[in-house]
C-alpha positions as CSV (number, residue, x, y, z in Angstrom):
1,X,-3.8,16.1,5.2
2,X,-1.0,17.5,7.0
3,X,-1.8,21.3,6.8
4,X,-5.4,22.5,6.0
5,X,-4.1,25.5,4.4
6,X,-2.0,23.6,1.9
7,X,-4.2,21.2,-0.1
8,X,-2.2,18.5,-2.4
9,X,-2.8,18.5,-6.3
10,X,-4.7,15.5,-5.6
11,X,-7.2,17.1,-3.2
12,X,-7.8,20.1,-5.6
13,X,-8.4,17.8,-8.3
14,X,-10.9,15.8,-6.2
15,X,-12.6,19.2,-5.2
16,X,-13.0,20.2,-8.8
17,X,-14.3,16.9,-9.9
18,X,-16.9,17.0,-7.0
19,X,-17.8,20.6,-8.0
20,X,-18.3,19.5,-11.6
21,X,-20.3,16.3,-11.2
22,X,-21.0,15.6,-7.7
23,X,-18.6,12.5,-7.6
24,X,-15.0,11.6,-7.4
25,X,-13.1,8.5,-8.5
26,X,-10.7,9.2,-5.5
27,X,-12.5,7.5,-2.6
28,X,-9.7,7.9,0.0
29,X,-9.4,11.7,-0.8
30,X,-13.3,12.0,-0.5
31,X,-13.2,10.6,2.9
32,X,-10.3,12.9,4.0
33,X,-12.4,16.1,2.5
34,X,-15.7,15.0,4.3
35,X,-13.7,14.7,7.6
36,X,-12.3,17.9,7.2
37,X,-15.8,19.6,6.3
38,X,-14.9,20.4,2.8
39,X,-17.6,18.2,1.1
40,X,-20.8,16.9,2.4
41,X,-22.5,13.6,1.3
42,X,-26.1,13.1,0.4
43,X,-28.3,10.1,0.8
44,X,-28.1,9.3,-3.0
45,X,-24.0,9.1,-2.6
46,X,-23.3,12.5,-4.4
47,X,-21.3,15.1,-2.8
48,X,-21.4,18.8,-2.6
49,X,-18.8,21.3,-1.7
50,X,-19.4,23.1,1.6
51,X,-18.5,26.7,2.0
52,X,-15.1,25.6,3.3
53,X,-14.5,23.5,0.2
54,X,-15.3,26.2,-2.3
55,X,-13.0,28.7,-0.6
56,X,-10.3,26.0,-0.6
57,X,-10.7,25.4,-4.3
58,X,-10.8,29.0,-5.5
59,X,-7.8,29.7,-3.2
60,X,-5.8,26.9,-4.4
61,X,-2.7,25.8,-2.5
62,X,0.5,28.1,-2.1
63,X,2.7,25.0,-3.1
64,X,1.0,25.0,-6.4
65,X,0.9,28.9,-7.1
66,X,4.4,28.9,-8.7
67,X,3.2,26.2,-11.3
68,X,0.6,28.6,-12.6
69,X,3.2,31.5,-13.3
């Protein structure tokens, strides 16, 4: 991830998927999100958003704001 303030659509979708069911099919992105302290992994393999991950999911990415308009 180049800039922590600008998540890619793929990263945002993974955060949303993790929020909904504790898992994501995108293991590469999950590893990046874990390294960036946006998700935590439990012993059973499920993920949970950290405070930082929740903030990023709610805030979204400036590069995608124009798409929503």
